[in-house]
C-alpha positions in Angstrom: 99.5 40.1 227.7 96.2 38.2 227.8 96.8 34.5 228.4 94.4 32.1 226.9 91.4 30.7 229.1 92.7 27.4 231.0 90.4 24.8 232.2 91.1 22.8 234.6 89.6 19.5 236.1 90.6 16.6 238.3 91.1 13.4 235.8 92.7 9.9 236.3 95.6 9.9 234.1 96.4 6.6 231.6 98.2 5.8 228.9 96.4 3.2 226.3 97.5 2.5 222.9 100.3 4.5 222.7 97.7 7.7 223.7 98.2 9.7 226.9 94.3 10.0 228.1 92.7 11.3 230.7 89.4 10.2 232.3 86.9 12.7 234.1 83.6 13.3 235.2 82.0 16.6 233.5 78.8 18.5 234.8 76.2 18.9 231.7 76.6 22.6 232.1 80.8 22.0 231.4 79.6 19.6 228.6 77.8 22.2 227.1 80.2 25.1 227.8 82.9 23.5 226.4 81.4 21.7 223.4 77.6 22.7 222.8 79.5 25.0 219.7 80.6 21.7 218.5 77.2 20.2 218.3 75.1 23.0 216.4 76.6 22.9 212.9 75.1 20.2 210.4 79.0 19.1 209.5 81.1 18.3 212.5 84.6 18.2 213.2 86.0 15.4 211.2 83.7 15.7 208.8 81.1 13.5 210.3 77.2 14.5 209.6 74.8 15.5 212.8 71.8 13.7 212.3 69.9 16.3 214.0 66.6 14.3 214.1 68.7 11.6 215.5 69.3 14.3 217.8 65.8 15.1 218.5 65.0 11.9 219.1 67.3 10.8 221.9 66.4 14.1 223.8 62.4 12.8 223.3 63.6 9.6 224.7 65.3 11.3 227.6 62.4 13.5 228.5 59.8 10.5 228.2 62.1 8.9 230.4 62.2 11.7 232.7 65.9 11.8 232.7 69.0 11.6 231.0 70.3 7.8 231.4 73.6 6.8 232.3 75.8 6.5 229.3 79.0 5.5 228.0 81.7 8.4 227.9 81.9 11.1 225.5 85.3 10.9 224.1 87.0 14.2 223.0 90.4 14.4 221.0 92.8 16.8 222.8 95.9 18.2 221.5 98.7 18.1 223.5 100.6 19.1 225.4 98.5 20.0 228.3 99.5 19.7 232.2 98.8 17.1 234.4 99.8 17.8 238.3 99.5 14.7 240.2 97.9 15.0 243.3 100.6 15.8 246.0 99.3 13.4 248.8 99.2 10.6 245.9 101.9 11.0 243.3 102.0 7.8 242.0 98.4 7.0 242.0 97.5 8.5 238.5 94.7 11.1 239.7 95.6 14.9 239.5 94.6 18.1 237.9 94.5 18.6 234.1 95.0 22.4 232.7 93.8 22.3 229.3 93.6 25.5 227.2 90.2 25.8 225.4 92.0 25.8 222.1 93.5 22.3 222.8 89.7 20.4 222.7 89.8 19.3 219.0 86.9 17.3 218.7 84.3 15.0 219.7 85.2 11.8 218.2 82.4 10.1 220.1 78.9 11.5 221.8 78.1 14.4 219.4 74.3 13.6 219.2 74.1 13.3 222.8 75.5 16.8 223.0 73.0 18.0 220.6 70.3 16.5 222.1 71.3 17.9 225.8 71.0 21.0 223.6 67.8 20.5 222.2 66.2 19.9 225.8 65.4 22.7 228.1 66.9 21.4 231.2 67.0 23.9 234.4 70.4 25.4 235.2 70.2 23.1 238.6 69.8 19.9 236.5 72.8 21.0 234.2 75.1 21.4 237.2 73.8 18.6 239.1 74.6 15.8 236.5 77.5 14.3 235.5 78.7 12.6 232.3 82.1 10.4 232.2 84.2 12.5 229.4 87.5 10.5 227.8 90.0 12.5 226.8 92.5 11.4 224.1 95.6 13.2 222.9 96.3 13.7 219.3 98.4 15.6 217.1 96.5 17.7 215.5 93.6 17.3 213.5 94.3 14.4 211.2 95.3 12.3 214.2 91.8 13.3 215.4 90.0 12.2 212.2 92.0 9.1 212.5 90.9 8.2 216.2 87.4 9.1 215.2 87.5 6.7 212.4 88.8 4.0 214.5 86.5 4.3 217.0 83.6 4.4 214.7 84.9 0.9 213.5 85.3 -0.3 217.3 81.9 0.9 218.3 79.9 -0.6 215.0 78.1 -3.7 215.9 79.0 -6.4 214.0 76.9 -9.1 211.9 77.3 -12.5 212.1 78.6 -14.1 208.9 75.9 -15.6 206.5 75.6 -19.3 205.8 75.9 -19.7 202.0 
């Protein structure tokens, strides 16, 4: 019997908002390998529409700046259960190895346009391997929970307008 491919990476485990979460750094190559297919369709995951002109504008800005600037973490909805093995020398530190089946990657809750922009850039394999971005993985209980997370993130990240004076 062939088992499902599993992705293993070093991460920090934490609990926030009642959800188990992991913070890691992934190379751009890893991001494109694991998530690139999500950034090519016109609709994405939870019914969000990918604005390809927005992604193209991001890619052009980064190329004009001669590099990809530091960015906020990509936020991924992942399905539990997954496996977390604490580092043996520091079992209470929150650092460990996450083993995640590829099928557990449910959705990109925030950062889909950044991934689409990277796809549009013709970056060298060396840059893809050497450049890293922070990734925040948040456990969800299926697609509906991931949609709820995405909606909450969009609401929380949307700039607030000051009240108008009448």
